[in-house]
C-alpha positions as CSV (number, residue, x, y, z in Angstrom):
1,M,-17.2,-8.3,0.6
2,T,-14.3,-8.6,-1.8
3,E,-15.3,-8.3,-5.7
4,L,-13.0,-9.3,-8.5
5,V,-14.0,-7.2,-11.4
6,S,-11.8,-8.6,-14.2
7,G,-8.9,-10.8,-15.0
8,Q,-8.0,-14.2,-13.6
9,G,-5.0,-14.3,-15.6
10,R,-1.1,-14.3,-15.5
11,G,0.7,-16.7,-13.4
12,G,-0.4,-18.2,-10.1
13,G,-1.5,-15.1,-8.6
14,A,-0.5,-16.1,-5.0
15,G,-0.1,-12.6,-3.9
16,R,-3.2,-11.4,-5.1
17,K,-5.0,-14.2,-3.5
18,R,-3.6,-13.5,-0.3
19,F,-4.6,-10.0,-0.6
20,L,-8.2,-10.8,-1.5
21,A,-8.4,-13.4,1.4
22,D,-7.3,-10.7,3.8
23,A,-9.7,-8.1,2.6
24,A,-12.3,-10.7,2.8
25,A,-11.4,-11.6,6.2
26,R,-11.5,-8.2,7.4
27,G,-14.8,-7.3,5.8
28,L,-13.3,-5.1,3.6
29,A,-15.0,-4.2,0.4
30,V,-12.2,-4.0,-2.5
31,E,-12.4,-3.6,-6.3
32,L,-9.8,-5.5,-8.1
33,V,-8.8,-4.3,-11.7
34,E,-6.4,-5.8,-13.9
35,R,-4.3,-2.9,-15.8
36,L,-1.6,-2.5,-18.1
37,A,2.0,-2.1,-17.0
38,A,3.1,1.6,-16.3
39,S,6.5,3.2,-16.3
40,S,5.6,5.9,-13.9
41,L,3.1,6.9,-11.4
42,E,1.4,9.6,-13.7
43,E,1.3,6.8,-16.5
44,A,-0.5,4.4,-14.1
45,A,-2.9,7.2,-12.7
46,G,-3.7,7.8,-16.3
47,I,-4.4,4.3,-17.0
48,L,-6.9,4.0,-14.1
49,G,-8.5,7.4,-14.8
50,I,-7.4,8.9,-11.4
51,A,-5.1,11.6,-10.3
52,P,-1.6,10.5,-9.0
53,G,-2.4,11.5,-5.5
54,D,-5.2,8.9,-5.5
55,I,-2.5,6.1,-5.9
56,V,-1.6,5.2,-2.3
57,K,1.9,3.7,-2.2
58,S,2.5,1.0,0.6
59,L,6.1,1.6,1.7
60,V,8.0,-1.0,3.8
61,V,10.1,0.9,6.4
62,K,12.9,-0.7,8.5
63,H,13.5,0.0,12.1
64,K,17.1,0.0,13.3
65,D,16.1,-3.0,15.5
66,G,15.0,-5.1,12.2
67,S,11.2,-4.9,12.4
68,F,9.3,-3.1,9.8
69,L,6.1,-1.1,9.4
70,F,4.1,0.0,6.5
71,A,3.7,3.8,5.4
72,L,0.8,4.6,3.3
73,V,1.7,7.6,1.3
74,P,-0.4,9.2,-1.6
75,G,1.6,9.1,-4.9
76,D,2.0,13.1,-4.8
77,R,3.7,13.1,-1.4
78,Q,6.7,11.7,0.1
79,I,7.5,10.4,3.5
80,S,8.6,13.2,6.1
81,W,11.2,11.3,8.0
82,P,11.3,13.6,11.0
83,K,7.3,13.4,11.3
84,L,7.4,9.6,11.1
85,R,10.6,9.1,13.3
86,Q,8.8,11.3,16.0
87,L,5.5,9.5,15.7
88,V,7.2,6.0,15.8
89,G,9.2,7.2,18.7
90,V,12.7,6.3,17.1
91,N,15.7,8.2,16.0
92,K,16.3,6.1,12.6
93,L,14.1,4.6,10.0
94,S,14.9,3.6,6.6
95,L,13.6,2.3,3.3
96,P,15.1,-1.5,2.8
97,S,16.3,-3.0,-0.4
98,A,13.7,-4.6,-2.5
99,D,15.1,-8.1,-1.6
100,V,14.4,-7.4,2.1
101,A,11.0,-5.8,1.4
102,L,10.1,-8.9,-0.4
103,A,11.3,-11.1,2.6
104,A,9.4,-8.8,5.1
105,T,6.0,-8.7,3.0
106,G,5.9,-11.7,0.5
107,Y,5.5,-9.0,-2.0
108,E,7.5,-7.5,-4.9
109,R,8.0,-3.6,-5.2
110,G,5.2,-2.2,-7.2
111,T,2.8,-4.7,-5.6
112,I,3.3,-4.2,-1.8
113,T,0.2,-3.8,0.2
114,P,-0.4,-4.5,4.0
115,L,-3.3,-6.7,3.3
116,G,-2.1,-10.3,2.9
117,S,1.5,-9.5,3.7
118,I,3.2,-12.5,5.4
119,S,3.9,-10.8,8.5
120,P,1.4,-8.3,9.9
121,W,3.7,-5.1,10.6
122,P,2.0,-1.9,12.1
123,V,0.7,0.4,9.6
124,Y,1.0,4.2,9.8
125,A,-1.1,6.1,6.9
126,D,-0.9,9.7,6.1
127,S,-3.9,11.8,7.2
128,T,-4.4,13.3,3.4
129,I,-5.4,10.0,2.3
130,T,-8.6,9.9,4.3
131,G,-12.2,10.4,3.2
132,R,-11.9,9.2,-0.3
133,R,-11.5,6.3,-2.7
134,I,-7.9,5.3,-3.2
135,S,-6.1,2.8,-5.3
136,M,-3.2,0.7,-4.0
137,G,-1.1,-2.3,-4.9
138,A,-3.0,-5.7,-4.9
139,G,-0.3,-8.1,-4.2
140,E,0.6,-8.6,-8.2
141,H,1.9,-6.9,-10.9
142,G,-0.9,-6.0,-13.4
143,Y,-3.4,-5.4,-10.9
144,S,-4.8,-2.3,-8.8
145,A,-7.3,-2.2,-5.9
146,F,-9.7,0.4,-5.3
147,V,-11.0,0.7,-1.8
148,D,-12.4,3.4,0.6
149,A,-9.4,4.7,2.6
150,D,-11.5,5.1,6.0
151,A,-12.7,1.6,5.8
152,L,-8.9,0.4,4.9
153,T,-7.4,2.3,7.8
154,A,-10.1,1.0,10.2
155,A,-9.7,-2.5,9.0
156,L,-5.8,-2.4,9.2
157,G,-6.0,-0.6,12.8
158,A,-3.7,2.1,11.3
159,I,-2.3,5.0,13.0
160,V,-3.5,8.0,10.9
161,A,-1.3,10.9,11.1
162,D,0.6,13.7,9.2
163,I,3.7,11.7,8.0
164,T,4.2,13.2,4.6
165,E,5.3,16.3,2.7
166,P,4.9,17.4,-0.9
167,L,7.3,15.7,-3.5
168,Q,10.2,18.0,-4.3
């Protein structure tokens, strides 16, 4: 079940609509909220009334073979490249440019989510996101989605593992 709480607003909302359609198709309950623009993770968390670690970043990661994956990382942590490379079984991974991430997912940075991505890349979720309600990008600037992390990882068939380390 998908619930749109507020805001039909700004622009065409194609990314937001893809996000909501994919969530509904997976039977995943999401709460979509319209929010003010934020200039930092801390500001976004304050606007949403949550801790920075409750905002989960959906990062697009590029394989050397040109394919991609999503890494779901809490806002107060960063990818541990050695851990992720070992888990994926490769010796090289990188963060692509904003243009490449847009082409790979159909979403601009700051709105990226595996839900509704134009390509269904594998998802790796850090184990610290589990067991709680999280916020994530909803496919359009000015919107955030709240979702149960366990339901999200199950719906995406995500590999849940230790893939992060504290921010430095």
